[in-house]
C-alpha positions as CSV (number, residue, x, y, z in Angstrom):
1,M,21.5,42.7,70.1
2,G,21.6,42.4,66.3
3,K,20.8,38.7,66.4
4,K,17.9,39.1,68.9
5,L,16.1,41.7,66.7
6,P,14.5,39.2,64.3
7,Y,13.2,37.1,67.2
8,L,11.8,40.2,68.9
9,L,10.1,41.2,65.6
10,C,8.6,37.8,65.2
11,L,7.4,37.8,68.8
12,L,5.7,41.3,68.3
13,I,4.0,40.1,65.1
14,L,2.7,37.0,66.9
15,L,1.5,38.9,69.8
16,S,-0.3,41.4,67.6
17,I,-2.3,38.7,65.7
18,M,-3.2,36.5,68.7
19,P,-6.3,38.5,69.6
20,A,-7.6,38.2,66.1
21,C,-7.0,34.4,66.1
22,S,-8.6,33.9,69.5
23,A,-11.7,35.9,68.5
24,S,-12.2,33.8,65.5
25,L,-12.2,30.6,67.7
26,T,-15.2,31.7,69.8
27,T,-18.0,32.3,67.4
28,S,-18.4,34.2,64.2
29,E,-17.9,37.8,64.9
30,G,-18.0,37.1,68.7
31,D,-21.7,36.6,68.7
32,E,-23.6,34.6,71.3
33,K,-24.3,31.0,70.5
34,L,-27.5,29.0,71.3
35,R,-27.5,25.5,72.6
36,H,-30.7,23.4,73.0
37,F,-31.4,20.7,75.5
38,S,-34.5,18.6,76.4
39,A,-35.7,16.2,79.0
40,E,-38.7,13.9,79.1
41,T,-40.4,11.6,81.7
42,E,-43.7,9.8,81.8
43,C,-45.6,13.0,82.8
44,W,-43.3,15.9,81.9
45,H,-41.5,17.5,79.0
46,A,-39.0,20.3,79.4
47,S,-36.9,22.2,76.9
48,M,-33.8,24.3,77.8
49,T,-32.2,27.0,75.7
50,V,-28.7,28.1,76.7
51,V,-27.2,31.3,75.4
52,T,-23.4,30.9,75.4
53,P,-22.0,34.4,76.1
54,A,-19.5,36.1,73.9
55,P,-16.2,36.7,75.7
56,P,-15.4,38.3,78.1
57,E,-18.9,37.6,79.6
58,E,-18.9,34.5,81.9
59,Y,-22.6,34.0,82.7
60,F,-24.8,31.7,80.5
61,D,-28.5,32.7,80.2
62,I,-30.6,29.6,80.6
63,T,-34.3,29.5,79.9
64,I,-36.3,26.3,80.8
65,E,-39.9,25.6,79.8
66,Y,-41.8,22.9,81.6
67,V,-45.0,21.2,80.4
68,Y,-47.1,18.6,82.2
69,T,-48.1,16.1,79.5
70,A,-50.0,13.3,81.4
71,G,-53.7,13.9,81.6
72,T,-56.0,16.1,83.7
73,A,-54.5,16.8,87.1
74,D,-55.7,19.9,88.9
75,E,-54.0,22.9,87.2
76,N,-54.5,25.1,90.3
77,Q,-51.7,23.6,92.5
78,R,-48.2,24.4,93.5
79,V,-45.5,22.6,91.7
80,T,-42.0,22.4,93.2
81,Y,-39.0,22.4,90.8
82,R,-35.7,21.3,92.5
83,H,-32.8,22.2,90.2
84,M,-29.8,20.0,90.7
85,Q,-26.5,20.5,88.7
86,D,-23.9,17.8,89.0
87,W,-21.3,20.5,89.3
88,A,-23.0,22.4,92.2
89,E,-21.7,21.9,95.7
90,E,-25.2,22.0,97.2
91,E,-28.2,19.7,96.4
92,P,-30.5,21.1,95.2
93,A,-28.8,24.2,93.8
94,M,-32.2,26.0,93.6
95,V,-35.8,25.4,94.5
96,I,-38.5,27.2,92.7
97,I,-42.3,27.0,93.5
98,G,-44.6,27.4,90.6
99,E,-48.2,28.5,91.2
100,F,-49.8,26.2,88.6
101,L,-49.5,22.9,86.8
102,P,-48.1,23.9,83.3
103,T,-49.9,22.6,80.2
104,P,-49.0,22.7,76.5
105,G,-51.1,25.9,76.2
106,N,-49.7,27.4,79.4
107,P,-46.1,26.3,80.0
108,Y,-44.1,27.3,83.1
109,E,-40.9,29.2,82.1
110,K,-38.0,30.2,84.2
111,T,-34.7,32.0,83.3
112,F,-31.4,31.6,85.2
113,E,-27.8,32.8,85.0
114,E,-25.1,30.2,85.4
115,R,-21.3,30.3,85.2
116,E,-20.3,26.6,85.3
117,F,-22.7,25.2,82.7
118,A,-20.2,24.7,79.8
119,R,-17.6,23.2,82.1
120,G,-20.1,20.8,83.6
121,Y,-21.5,19.5,80.4
122,S,-18.0,19.3,78.8
123,I,-17.1,16.7,81.4
124,G,-20.3,14.7,81.2
125,Q,-22.2,16.4,84.1
126,K,-25.9,17.2,83.7
127,W,-28.6,19.7,84.8
128,K,-31.5,17.8,86.5
129,T,-34.8,19.0,87.7
130,E,-36.8,17.0,90.2
131,V,-40.5,18.0,89.8
132,H,-43.0,17.5,92.7
133,W,-46.8,17.8,92.1
134,S,-50.1,16.2,93.1
135,E,-52.2,13.9,90.9
136,D,-55.5,12.4,92.2
137,G,-54.5,13.4,95.8
138,E,-51.2,11.6,95.5
139,H,-47.8,13.3,95.8
140,K,-45.7,12.6,92.6
141,I,-42.0,13.1,91.8
142,E,-40.2,12.7,88.6
143,K,-36.6,13.6,87.6
144,L,-35.9,15.3,84.3
145,I,-32.3,15.0,83.0
146,F,-31.4,17.5,80.3
147,E,-29.5,16.1,77.2
148,E,-28.2,18.3,74.4
149,E,-30.2,18.1,71.2
150,E,-28.5,17.6,67.8
151,V,-29.1,20.7,65.7
């Protein structure tokens, strides 16, 4: 028993400082962290802000802002946003119907909660949005692929 006592003391000391070490690896003082992503096509621009939660929270708050950038299509139309995540089992993971064509002065904004975001992006998977709208009576589709911005 006498020879095991120093090992037990070392183990207790290590176990007592581990929570402090792991907390310092997350973010400063356990705060949430912001990540920024963007996607652009011929007719659309989108920006995504992702709030990385402080542990023990698991859900990421994701806000996406969409803007139609190509001319003068009718603003009074429904726009379909088909959200596809490479890590999701279903395609599309979500479908949202917007009631107007968003412009720089009036963007369309949507907020989501997501659990698998960080894991997906860490292995090269992406969040994609397929946008459906009408232009001059013609049905249009473009796919936005969100890439992380360098800050």
